[in-house]
C-alpha positions as CSV (number, residue, x, y, z in Angstrom):
1,M,-16.2,-5.9,-26.0
2,S,-16.4,-3.5,-23.0
3,R,-14.7,-0.1,-23.3
4,K,-11.7,0.6,-21.0
5,P,-12.4,3.3,-18.4
6,D,-10.6,6.6,-18.5
7,P,-8.2,7.0,-15.6
8,S,-10.3,10.0,-14.3
9,V,-12.9,7.5,-13.0
10,V,-10.8,7.0,-9.9
11,R,-11.2,10.7,-9.0
12,I,-14.1,9.9,-6.8
13,A,-15.9,12.9,-5.3
14,G,-15.8,13.5,-1.5
15,P,-14.7,16.1,1.0
16,W,-11.1,15.8,-0.3
17,T,-9.4,17.7,-3.1
18,H,-7.9,15.9,-6.1
19,R,-4.7,17.2,-7.7
20,D,-1.6,16.1,-9.6
21,V,1.9,16.4,-8.1
22,S,5.2,16.0,-10.0
23,A,7.7,13.9,-8.0
24,N,10.7,11.8,-9.0
25,G,10.1,12.4,-12.7
26,I,6.5,11.3,-12.9
27,R,3.0,12.7,-12.2
28,L,1.2,11.3,-9.1
29,H,-2.5,11.8,-8.4
30,V,-3.4,12.5,-4.8
31,A,-6.5,13.1,-2.8
32,E,-5.9,15.6,0.1
33,L,-7.9,16.6,3.1
34,G,-7.2,18.6,6.3
35,E,-4.4,20.8,7.7
36,G,-1.5,20.0,10.0
37,P,1.4,17.6,10.0
38,L,1.5,15.6,6.8
39,V,0.3,12.0,6.8
40,L,1.0,10.2,3.5
41,L,-1.3,7.1,2.8
42,L,0.1,4.4,0.5
43,H,-2.3,1.8,-0.8
44,G,-1.8,-1.9,-1.6
45,F,-2.9,-4.4,-4.3
46,P,-5.5,-4.7,-5.8
47,E,-6.7,-1.2,-4.7
48,F,-6.0,2.5,-5.3
49,W,-6.1,5.7,-3.2
50,W,-9.8,5.3,-2.4
51,S,-9.0,2.5,0.0
52,W,-8.0,5.2,2.5
53,R,-11.3,7.2,2.3
54,H,-12.1,6.4,6.0
55,Q,-8.7,7.4,7.2
56,L,-8.6,10.6,5.1
57,T,-11.6,12.0,7.0
58,A,-10.6,10.6,10.4
59,L,-7.1,12.0,10.2
60,A,-8.2,15.4,8.9
61,E,-10.7,15.6,11.9
62,A,-7.8,14.8,14.2
63,G,-5.8,17.8,13.0
64,Y,-3.6,16.2,10.2
65,R,-3.1,16.9,6.6
66,A,-4.0,13.5,5.1
67,V,-2.9,12.7,1.5
68,A,-3.7,9.5,-0.2
69,V,-1.8,8.8,-3.4
70,D,-2.2,6.5,-6.4
71,L,1.1,4.8,-6.4
72,R,3.2,4.6,-9.6
73,G,1.2,2.7,-12.2
74,Y,-2.1,2.8,-10.4
75,G,-5.3,4.9,-10.7
76,D,-4.7,8.3,-12.4
77,S,-1.0,8.4,-11.7
78,D,1.6,7.9,-14.5
79,K,2.2,4.4,-15.7
80,P,5.8,4.4,-17.1
81,P,7.2,1.1,-18.4
82,R,9.9,1.0,-15.7
83,G,10.4,2.0,-12.1
84,Y,8.6,-0.6,-10.1
85,D,11.7,-1.6,-8.1
86,G,12.1,-0.8,-4.4
87,F,14.6,2.0,-5.0
88,T,12.5,4.0,-7.4
89,L,9.2,3.5,-5.4
90,A,11.0,4.8,-2.3
91,G,12.2,7.8,-4.4
92,D,8.6,8.5,-5.5
93,V,7.5,8.8,-1.9
94,A,10.4,10.8,-0.7
95,G,10.0,13.1,-3.7
96,L,6.3,13.4,-3.1
97,I,6.8,14.6,0.5
98,K,9.1,17.4,-0.7
99,A,6.7,18.2,-3.6
100,L,3.9,18.6,-1.1
101,G,6.0,21.3,0.6
102,A,6.8,19.3,3.7
103,Q,10.2,18.4,5.2
104,R,8.9,15.2,6.9
105,A,5.8,13.0,6.8
106,H,4.1,10.2,8.8
107,L,3.9,7.3,6.4
108,V,0.9,4.9,6.6
109,G,1.1,2.0,4.2
110,H,-0.9,-1.1,3.4
111,A,0.6,-4.2,1.8
112,W,2.8,-2.9,-1.1
113,G,2.3,0.6,0.4
114,G,3.6,-0.7,3.7
115,A,6.6,-2.4,2.1
116,T,7.4,1.0,0.4
117,A,7.0,2.8,3.8
118,W,9.6,0.4,5.4
119,T,11.9,1.1,2.4
120,V,11.6,4.9,2.6
121,G,12.3,4.6,6.4
122,A,15.6,2.9,5.6
123,M,16.7,4.8,2.5
124,H,15.3,8.3,3.2
125,P,15.1,8.5,7.0
126,R,15.3,12.3,7.2
127,V,11.8,12.7,5.6
128,V,10.0,10.2,7.9
129,S,8.4,11.1,11.2
130,S,6.8,7.7,11.9
131,I,5.8,4.6,10.1
132,S,2.5,2.7,10.3
133,V,2.2,-0.5,8.3
134,L,-0.9,-2.6,7.7
135,S,-0.5,-6.3,6.6
136,A,3.1,-5.5,5.7
137,P,6.1,-7.2,7.3
138,H,9.5,-5.8,6.7
139,P,10.6,-6.4,3.1
140,L,13.3,-8.9,4.1
141,V,10.8,-10.9,6.1
142,T,8.4,-10.9,3.0
143,R,11.3,-12.2,0.9
144,R,11.7,-15.2,3.2
145,A,8.0,-15.8,3.4
146,F,7.9,-16.3,-0.4
147,R,10.1,-19.3,0.0
148,R,8.8,-20.6,3.3
149,H,5.1,-20.4,2.6
150,P,4.7,-21.1,-1.2
151,R,1.1,-22.1,-0.9
152,V,0.2,-18.9,1.0
153,N,2.0,-16.9,-1.7
154,S,0.9,-18.9,-4.7
155,H,-0.4,-15.8,-6.4
156,V,3.1,-14.2,-6.3
157,L,4.4,-17.1,-8.3
158,R,1.5,-16.9,-10.8
159,F,2.2,-13.2,-11.3
160,Q,5.7,-14.0,-12.6
161,L,4.4,-15.2,-15.9
162,P,4.5,-12.8,-18.9
163,I,1.2,-11.4,-20.2
164,Y,-1.1,-14.1,-18.8
165,P,-1.5,-12.5,-15.3
166,E,-2.6,-9.2,-16.8
167,R,-5.2,-10.9,-19.0
168,W,-6.3,-13.0,-16.0
169,L,-6.8,-9.9,-13.9
170,T,-8.7,-7.8,-16.4
171,S,-10.9,-10.5,-18.0
172,E,-14.7,-10.2,-17.5
173,N,-14.2,-6.7,-16.3
174,A,-11.7,-7.7,-13.6
175,L,-13.7,-10.4,-12.1
176,Q,-10.6,-11.9,-10.5
177,V,-10.2,-8.7,-8.4
178,A,-13.5,-9.4,-6.8
179,R,-12.4,-12.9,-6.1
180,L,-9.1,-11.8,-4.6
181,L,-10.8,-9.2,-2.4
182,S,-13.3,-11.8,-1.2
183,A,-10.7,-14.5,-0.6
184,W,-8.3,-12.2,1.3
185,S,-10.8,-10.5,3.6
186,G,-12.6,-11.6,6.7
187,P,-16.2,-12.9,6.6
188,K,-17.6,-9.9,8.5
189,W,-16.5,-7.4,5.9
190,R,-17.7,-9.6,3.0
191,S,-21.3,-9.2,4.4
192,A,-20.9,-5.4,5.1
193,P,-23.1,-3.0,3.0
194,E,-20.1,-1.2,1.5
195,F,-18.4,-4.4,0.2
196,D,-20.2,-4.4,-3.1
197,E,-19.1,-0.8,-3.8
198,V,-15.5,-1.7,-2.9
199,I,-15.6,-4.6,-5.4
200,R,-17.2,-2.4,-8.1
201,R,-14.7,0.5,-7.7
202,C,-11.6,-1.8,-7.5
203,R,-12.6,-3.8,-10.5
204,Q,-13.1,-0.5,-12.5
205,A,-9.8,0.8,-11.3
206,M,-7.9,-2.4,-12.4
207,T,-9.3,-2.1,-15.9
208,V,-7.8,1.4,-16.4
209,P,-5.3,0.9,-19.2
210,G,-1.8,0.1,-17.9
211,V,-2.8,-0.6,-14.3
212,A,-2.8,-4.4,-14.4
213,H,0.6,-4.5,-16.0
214,S,2.1,-2.0,-13.6
215,A,0.7,-3.9,-10.6
216,M,2.3,-7.1,-11.8
217,E,5.6,-5.4,-12.3
218,Y,5.8,-4.8,-8.5
219,Y,5.6,-8.5,-7.9
220,R,8.0,-9.4,-10.7
221,W,10.8,-7.1,-9.5
222,A,10.4,-8.3,-5.9
223,V,10.9,-12.0,-6.9
224,R,13.3,-11.7,-9.9
225,S,15.6,-9.2,-8.2
226,Q,16.5,-11.7,-5.6
227,L,18.7,-13.4,-8.1
228,R,20.3,-10.2,-9.4
229,S,22.7,-7.6,-8.1
230,D,20.1,-5.0,-7.6
231,G,18.2,-7.3,-5.3
232,R,21.3,-7.8,-3.2
233,R,21.9,-4.0,-3.1
234,F,18.2,-3.5,-2.0
235,A,18.5,-6.1,0.8
236,E,21.6,-4.4,2.1
237,A,19.9,-0.9,1.9
238,V,16.8,-1.9,3.9
239,D,18.7,-4.1,6.4
240,R,18.8,-1.5,9.2
241,P,16.6,-0.6,12.1
242,M,14.1,2.2,11.6
243,Q,15.1,5.5,13.2
244,V,11.4,6.2,14.1
245,P,8.7,4.2,15.8
246,V,6.7,1.7,13.8
247,L,3.0,0.8,14.3
248,Q,2.1,-2.6,12.9
249,I,-1.6,-3.4,12.4
250,H,-2.4,-6.9,11.4
251,G,-5.6,-8.8,10.7
252,A,-5.8,-12.1,12.7
253,L,-7.5,-13.8,9.7
254,D,-5.1,-12.5,7.0
255,P,-4.6,-15.5,4.7
256,I,-1.7,-14.2,2.6
257,T,0.4,-12.2,5.1
258,L,0.7,-14.3,8.2
259,E,0.8,-12.7,11.7
260,S,4.0,-14.7,12.4
261,S,5.7,-13.0,9.5
262,A,4.6,-9.6,10.7
263,R,6.0,-10.3,14.2
264,D,9.3,-11.5,12.6
265,S,9.9,-7.8,11.7
266,R,11.1,-7.0,15.3
267,P,14.8,-6.6,14.4
268,W,14.0,-3.6,12.2
269,L,11.6,-1.8,14.6
270,G,12.5,1.6,16.0
271,A,12.1,2.6,19.7
272,G,8.5,3.1,20.8
273,S,7.1,0.7,18.2
274,E,3.7,-1.1,18.7
275,F,2.0,-4.2,17.4
276,R,-1.8,-4.5,17.2
277,C,-3.6,-7.6,15.9
278,L,-7.3,-7.2,15.0
279,P,-9.7,-10.2,15.5
280,E,-12.1,-11.1,12.7
281,V,-10.1,-9.0,10.2
282,G,-8.4,-10.2,7.1
283,H,-5.9,-8.6,4.7
284,F,-7.5,-5.1,4.6
285,P,-7.7,-3.6,8.1
286,N,-8.1,0.0,6.9
287,Q,-11.4,-1.0,5.2
288,E,-12.5,-4.0,7.2
289,A,-12.1,-2.3,10.6
290,S,-12.0,1.3,9.5
291,H,-12.9,2.9,12.8
292,T,-10.5,0.8,14.9
293,T,-7.7,1.3,12.4
294,S,-8.2,5.0,12.2
295,R,-8.2,5.3,16.0
296,L,-5.0,3.2,16.4
297,I,-3.2,5.3,13.7
298,T,-4.4,8.6,15.2
299,E,-3.4,7.6,18.8
300,F,0.0,6.5,17.5
301,L,0.6,9.7,15.6
302,Q,-0.3,11.8,18.6
303,K,2.3,9.9,20.6
304,T,5.0,10.5,18.0
305,S,4.2,14.1,16.9
């Protein structure tokens, strides 16, 4: 039986600095690089902070203070038994901005990180300078997509089961993480030299104790809350246009977050928002087309700073 890795394995060496920050009642691990206006990078599933390694260096070179965080339950951040609802996750990010000594931040989020960025923009607009979302429609659009495209979102339904999804994810040293990354990405990236390293590191990060369960709790709250009062309150709270511009970046080959769903987010976009669709790219634009994604984000931030 293989030994579970220590959470510190995600503190991968690089030009960035690792540290812990207390925010919203928990400890969050961040990797930080550069000086200037704060850009907070929020990862998706099944990843961790390291998915932003290319953007950390690009943004720092462009004159920004780039900070990539392990979201609640992931990597070397705390993994409490509760708090995977939209309200608390938004509070984590708003609290982290303040704990980092900034009044406002540019939010850049992929998938679940993007959904959280939308939520912070609605619930804590005073701490947000701009929003960039990758493969992340507005949360209310995502809710509808669960019902309209059940085959596309079959993994979401599978993740509602108790216990089984965690075992499925972590069995054989998280072999399913490799399969998900392969199935959700474009063919060009799957043949790229770095892909094997991405697979290896994401599999290792998913087998850190507590991560798989925490990751599933994001999905469980998102679906089950729709039938509860907290889900109705959440829908009301996020149903407002953003007060800042939003950059949407989407992969044309994304098999689980359709381009049509991303474009359906128009009613919630702030003035000066932009949409960019990247050909030959799947669900992970920040890794599959790192240079293009970094350039689009940097150019957008320069317009909004």
